[in-house]
C-alpha positions as CSV (number, residue, x, y, z in Angstrom):
1,X,59.6,-40.6,-13.1
2,X,55.9,-40.5,-12.5
3,X,53.4,-41.3,-15.3
4,X,52.4,-37.7,-15.7
5,X,56.0,-36.7,-16.0
6,X,56.5,-39.4,-18.7
7,X,53.5,-38.1,-20.6
8,X,54.9,-34.6,-20.5
9,X,58.3,-36.0,-21.7
10,X,56.6,-37.8,-24.6
11,X,54.7,-34.7,-25.6
12,X,58.0,-32.7,-25.5
13,X,59.6,-35.4,-27.7
14,X,56.9,-35.0,-30.2
15,X,57.1,-31.2,-30.1
16,X,60.9,-31.3,-30.7
17,X,60.5,-33.7,-33.6
18,X,58.0,-31.2,-35.1
19,X,60.4,-28.3,-34.5
20,X,63.2,-30.1,-36.3
21,X,61.0,-30.9,-39.2
22,X,59.7,-27.3,-39.5
23,X,63.2,-25.8,-39.2
24,X,64.5,-28.2,-41.9
25,X,61.6,-27.2,-44.1
26,X,62.4,-23.5,-43.6
27,X,66.1,-24.1,-44.4
28,X,65.3,-26.1,-47.5
29,X,63.0,-23.3,-48.8
30,X,65.3,-20.4,-47.9
31,X,68.7,-21.9,-48.7
32,X,68.6,-21.4,-52.5
33,X,67.8,-17.7,-52.1
34,X,70.6,-16.9,-49.6
35,X,73.4,-15.0,-51.2
36,X,74.5,-12.5,-48.5
37,X,76.5,-13.3,-45.4
38,X,73.8,-11.7,-43.3
39,X,71.3,-14.3,-44.4
40,X,73.8,-17.1,-44.1
41,X,74.4,-16.3,-40.4
42,X,70.7,-16.6,-39.8
43,X,70.7,-19.9,-41.6
44,X,73.7,-21.1,-39.4
45,X,71.7,-20.1,-36.3
46,X,68.8,-22.3,-37.5
47,X,71.2,-25.2,-38.0
48,X,72.6,-24.7,-34.5
49,X,69.1,-24.8,-33.1
50,X,68.5,-28.0,-35.0
51,X,71.7,-29.5,-33.6
52,X,70.8,-28.6,-30.0
53,X,67.3,-29.9,-30.5
54,X,68.6,-33.2,-31.8
55,X,70.9,-33.6,-28.8
56,X,67.9,-33.2,-26.5
57,X,65.9,-35.6,-28.7
58,X,68.6,-38.3,-28.2
59,X,68.3,-37.9,-24.4
60,X,64.5,-38.0,-24.5
61,X,64.6,-41.0,-26.8
62,X,66.6,-42.9,-24.2
63,X,64.0,-42.1,-21.6
64,X,61.2,-42.9,-23.9
65,X,62.5,-46.3,-25.2
66,X,64.2,-47.8,-22.1
67,X,62.7,-49.1,-18.9
68,X,64.4,-48.1,-15.7
69,X,65.0,-50.3,-12.7
70,X,63.0,-49.2,-9.7
71,X,64.2,-50.4,-6.3
72,X,61.8,-50.8,-3.4
73,X,61.6,-52.2,0.1
74,X,59.2,-54.6,1.8
75,X,57.6,-53.5,5.0
76,X,58.7,-56.7,6.7
77,X,62.3,-56.1,5.6
78,X,64.2,-56.8,2.4
79,X,64.1,-55.3,-1.0
80,X,63.6,-56.1,-4.7
81,X,63.3,-54.3,-8.0
82,X,61.0,-53.9,-11.0
83,X,61.8,-52.7,-14.5
84,X,59.3,-50.1,-15.7
85,X,58.9,-46.9,-17.7
86,X,57.5,-45.0,-14.7
87,X,57.0,-45.4,-11.0
88,X,53.3,-46.2,-11.0
89,X,53.9,-49.0,-13.5
90,X,56.7,-50.5,-11.2
91,X,54.4,-50.3,-8.2
92,X,51.6,-52.1,-10.1
93,X,54.0,-54.8,-11.2
94,X,55.3,-55.3,-7.7
95,X,51.9,-55.5,-6.2
96,X,50.8,-58.0,-8.8
97,X,53.9,-60.2,-8.0
98,X,54.0,-59.8,-4.2
99,X,50.6,-58.5,-3.2
100,X,49.3,-55.1,-2.3
101,X,50.2,-53.6,1.0
102,X,47.9,-54.6,3.8
103,X,47.7,-54.0,7.5
104,X,48.4,-57.6,8.2
105,X,52.1,-57.1,7.3
106,X,53.0,-60.3,5.5
107,X,56.6,-60.9,4.6
108,X,56.2,-59.7,1.0
109,X,54.3,-56.5,1.9
110,X,55.4,-54.0,-0.7
111,X,56.2,-50.5,0.8
112,X,54.9,-48.3,-2.1
113,X,56.6,-45.2,-0.5
114,X,60.1,-46.6,-1.1
115,X,60.1,-46.9,-4.9
116,X,63.0,-45.1,-6.5
117,X,65.1,-45.3,-9.7
118,X,68.1,-47.5,-9.2
119,X,71.5,-45.8,-9.1
120,X,74.8,-47.7,-9.1
121,X,75.6,-46.6,-5.6
122,X,72.2,-47.5,-4.2
123,X,72.3,-50.9,-5.9
124,X,75.8,-51.6,-4.6
125,X,74.7,-50.7,-1.1
126,X,71.8,-53.1,-1.3
127,X,73.8,-55.9,-2.8
128,X,76.4,-55.5,0.0
129,X,73.8,-57.0,2.3
130,X,74.5,-60.4,0.6
131,X,78.3,-60.4,1.1
């Protein structure tokens, strides 16, 4: 995830929280006046929307609150990882630890084009180099 994508996700998270609050307010105001099955079905529709929105909020909360492991390669060979919220943060951390890429090509020359979110298969594949 890039920083701009994370910012959009955070805005979406806030918008969904506001949606749930607004829908709950509507339900609380309308519920006492509902006596017909027609009105009750609309109320049920609103509650379904809230349920679906809350499911999406759980997923976004996980993205918002948890860092991801970003794997990357060195130009001279080898790989490592950084934990970050978004790719640019991972690159910045790696460059701070190992140095920014240079034309001299030192051993720990971070290849900024290889950053990717770690998957179990990718991680196992990289770890197999040590066996």
